[in-house]
C-alpha positions as CSV (number, residue, x, y, z in Angstrom):
1,M,96.9,80.7,99.1
2,A,98.1,80.8,102.0
3,L,101.7,81.4,100.4
4,D,100.2,84.2,98.5
5,I,99.2,86.2,101.8
6,W,102.1,85.1,103.7
7,Q,104.9,86.2,101.1
8,P,103.5,89.7,100.6
9,L,102.8,90.4,104.0
10,L,106.4,89.3,105.5
11,L,107.7,91.4,102.1
12,S,105.8,94.5,103.4
13,L,107.2,93.8,107.0
14,K,110.7,93.4,106.0
15,V,110.5,96.9,104.2
16,A,108.5,99.2,106.8
17,L,111.1,97.3,109.1
18,W,114.1,98.6,106.8
19,A,112.2,101.7,106.0
20,T,111.7,102.7,109.9
21,G,114.7,102.3,110.5
22,L,116.7,104.6,108.1
23,N,114.2,107.2,108.9
24,L,115.0,107.1,112.7
25,L,118.4,108.2,111.9
26,L,118.0,110.4,109.3
27,G,114.5,111.9,110.4
28,V,115.8,111.9,114.2
29,A,119.3,113.9,113.3
30,T,117.5,115.3,110.2
31,A,114.5,116.7,112.6
32,F,117.1,117.9,115.6
33,A,119.5,120.2,113.2
34,L,116.6,122.0,112.0
35,S,115.4,122.5,115.0
36,R,118.1,124.1,116.0
37,W,119.1,126.1,113.1
38,R,118.2,129.6,113.0
39,S,118.2,130.5,109.9
40,R,115.8,132.1,106.8
41,L,116.8,128.5,104.9
42,S,115.4,126.9,107.9
43,N,111.5,126.9,105.9
44,L,112.6,126.5,102.8
45,F,114.2,123.2,104.0
46,D,111.5,122.1,106.0
47,A,109.0,122.3,102.5
48,M,111.9,120.1,101.1
49,F,111.9,117.5,103.4
50,T,107.9,117.9,103.8
51,L,107.1,117.6,100.5
52,P,106.7,113.3,100.1
53,L,104.0,113.5,102.3
54,V,101.8,115.6,99.8
55,L,103.6,114.9,96.3
56,P,101.2,112.2,94.5
57,P,103.6,108.8,95.0
58,T,103.8,108.2,91.0
59,V,105.8,111.8,91.2
60,L,108.1,110.1,93.8
61,G,108.5,106.9,91.7
62,Y,109.2,109.0,88.8
63,Y,111.8,110.9,90.5
64,L,113.4,107.8,91.6
65,L,113.4,106.3,88.2
66,V,115.1,109.2,87.1
67,L,117.6,109.5,90.1
68,L,118.7,105.6,90.6
69,G,117.6,104.1,86.4
70,R,120.4,102.8,85.0
71,R,120.5,106.5,83.0
72,G,119.7,108.1,85.7
73,A,122.1,110.8,88.4
74,F,123.1,108.1,90.6
75,G,121.8,105.2,88.9
76,A,125.0,105.0,86.5
77,W,127.1,105.1,89.4
78,L,125.5,102.7,90.9
79,E,126.0,100.3,87.9
80,H,129.2,100.7,87.6
81,W,129.5,98.8,91.3
82,G,127.3,96.2,90.3
83,I,124.3,97.4,92.0
84,N,120.8,98.4,90.6
85,P,118.0,98.7,92.8
86,V,115.5,99.1,90.6
87,F,112.7,96.1,90.6
88,T,114.5,94.6,94.0
89,W,113.6,95.2,97.4
90,Q,115.7,97.2,97.8
91,G,114.1,99.6,95.7
92,A,110.5,99.1,97.7
93,V,113.0,99.9,101.1
94,I,113.9,103.4,98.9
95,A,110.7,104.1,97.7
96,S,109.2,103.7,101.5
97,T,111.7,105.8,103.0
98,L,111.1,108.8,101.3
99,A,106.8,108.3,101.2
100,A,107.5,108.1,104.9
101,F,110.4,110.5,105.7
102,P,107.9,113.4,106.7
103,L,105.9,111.6,109.6
104,V,108.8,110.7,111.5
105,Y,111.0,114.2,110.4
106,K,107.5,116.3,111.6
107,A,106.8,114.5,115.3
108,A,110.8,114.6,116.0
109,R,111.1,118.2,115.0
110,A,108.3,118.7,116.8
111,A,109.1,116.9,120.2
112,F,113.0,118.1,120.3
113,E,111.3,122.1,119.5
114,G,109.0,120.9,123.0
115,V,112.0,120.3,124.6
116,D,113.3,123.3,126.8
117,P,116.0,124.6,126.0
118,Q,117.5,125.9,129.6
119,L,118.1,122.1,130.2
120,E,119.9,121.8,127.7
121,S,122.2,124.9,128.5
122,A,122.4,123.7,132.1
123,A,123.3,120.7,130.6
124,R,126.5,122.9,129.3
125,V,127.3,124.2,132.1
126,L,127.4,121.1,134.2
127,G,129.9,120.0,131.7
128,L,128.0,118.1,129.5
129,S,129.3,117.7,125.8
130,R,126.6,118.5,123.1
131,L,126.8,114.7,122.2
132,A,126.5,113.8,125.6
133,V,123.6,116.6,125.9
134,F,122.0,115.1,123.0
135,F,121.8,111.4,124.2
136,R,121.0,112.6,127.8
137,V,118.9,115.3,127.7
138,S,117.2,116.5,124.6
139,L,116.2,112.9,122.9
140,P,115.1,111.4,126.4
141,L,112.7,113.9,126.4
142,A,112.1,114.0,122.8
143,S,111.6,110.3,123.1
144,R,107.2,109.8,122.9
145,G,107.3,112.2,120.1
146,I,109.6,110.1,118.1
147,V,108.3,107.0,119.1
148,A,104.7,108.0,117.7
149,G,106.7,109.4,114.2
150,A,108.2,105.7,114.3
151,L,105.1,104.0,114.6
152,L,103.2,105.9,112.3
153,T,106.4,105.3,109.5
154,F,106.3,102.2,109.7
155,A,102.4,102.0,109.4
156,R,102.7,104.4,106.2
157,A,105.9,102.1,104.8
158,L,103.3,99.1,105.1
159,G,101.0,100.1,102.6
160,E,103.2,102.2,100.2
161,F,102.0,101.5,97.0
162,G,102.9,103.8,93.9
163,A,106.4,104.6,94.2
164,T,107.2,101.0,95.2
165,L,105.5,100.0,91.9
166,M,107.3,102.0,90.1
167,I,111.0,101.3,90.9
168,A,110.4,97.7,92.6
169,G,107.8,96.8,90.0
170,N,105.0,93.6,90.8
171,L,107.1,90.3,90.7
172,P,105.7,88.0,93.1
173,G,107.9,86.2,96.1
174,R,111.1,89.4,95.4
175,T,108.9,92.9,95.2
176,Q,105.1,92.2,95.4
177,T,104.7,94.3,98.7
178,L,101.1,93.8,100.3
179,S,99.2,96.6,98.9
180,V,100.6,95.5,95.0
181,A,99.1,92.4,96.1
182,I,95.9,93.4,96.7
183,Y,96.2,95.9,92.9
184,S,97.6,91.9,91.0
185,A,94.2,90.2,92.6
186,I,92.0,93.4,91.6
187,E,93.5,93.5,87.9
188,A,93.1,89.8,88.0
189,G,89.5,89.6,89.0
190,D,90.3,87.5,92.0
191,E,88.1,89.1,94.2
192,A,88.4,86.9,97.3
193,G,91.6,87.2,97.2
194,A,91.7,90.9,97.3
195,N,89.3,90.6,99.6
196,T,91.8,88.4,102.1
197,L,94.7,90.5,101.4
198,V,92.4,93.8,102.5
199,V,91.7,92.6,105.5
200,V,94.9,91.5,106.4
201,A,96.4,94.6,105.9
202,S,93.9,96.6,107.5
203,L,94.3,94.5,110.6
204,T,97.8,94.7,110.7
205,C,98.0,98.7,110.5
206,I,94.8,98.5,113.0
207,V,97.7,97.0,115.0
208,V,100.3,99.3,113.9
209,L,98.3,101.8,115.8
210,L,96.7,100.4,118.7
211,L,100.4,99.6,119.5
212,A,101.4,103.6,118.4
213,G,98.6,105.2,121.1
214,R,99.0,102.7,123.9
215,L,103.1,103.6,124.0
216,T,102.8,106.8,123.5
217,R,100.4,107.2,126.2
218,G,102.0,105.2,128.6
219,H,105.7,106.7,127.7
220,A,106.6,109.2,129.9
221,P,109.5,110.9,129.4
222,Q,112.5,109.7,130.7
223,R,114.5,111.7,133.6
224,V,117.0,113.8,132.8
225,V,121.1,112.5,134.0
């Protein structure tokens, strides 16, 4: 039974780490761009980037299958290069990244919008480039919100189920994440196994949330240099 617990747990942690890393890169960049972009279209883009938060996970999974399946818009092109994310752990990463993206995006955007633009303007006057202003002024001042968003993203990716099941499937030892393993145990009538997996998942998420609370309370904005 230990193997049945550890394999999906380790795979879930692996998928969640990858999803969190990708979302940090994509979410922070997108959040900063939209927080500084003044246009009527910015609200439309904001709604699009937030959409995965409210859409049913099965709808996200369906979109991924349509796009990445062998007959999908990008699936045929990926197949030409020998890449097929369907029924792979990489597919689970894609599903978790999409499902958790709004959490880091919304947190990062709110954090960037809370940065005083006069500080950025002063840094530009002092001769810093736009890139230097971002890394030395904007990012440090917004880091508290970004850290909170990243940890919530990790917790969300850790528990992703619907979209993951549709695109990655349920292959024990290959694509069976913790949430999918719980579903399989319940479906098979293995109450004891399901209870054990539920406790492991719950404790893991509680630890992540406690860490998020501790870091966000103790992480003061860095000094601008």
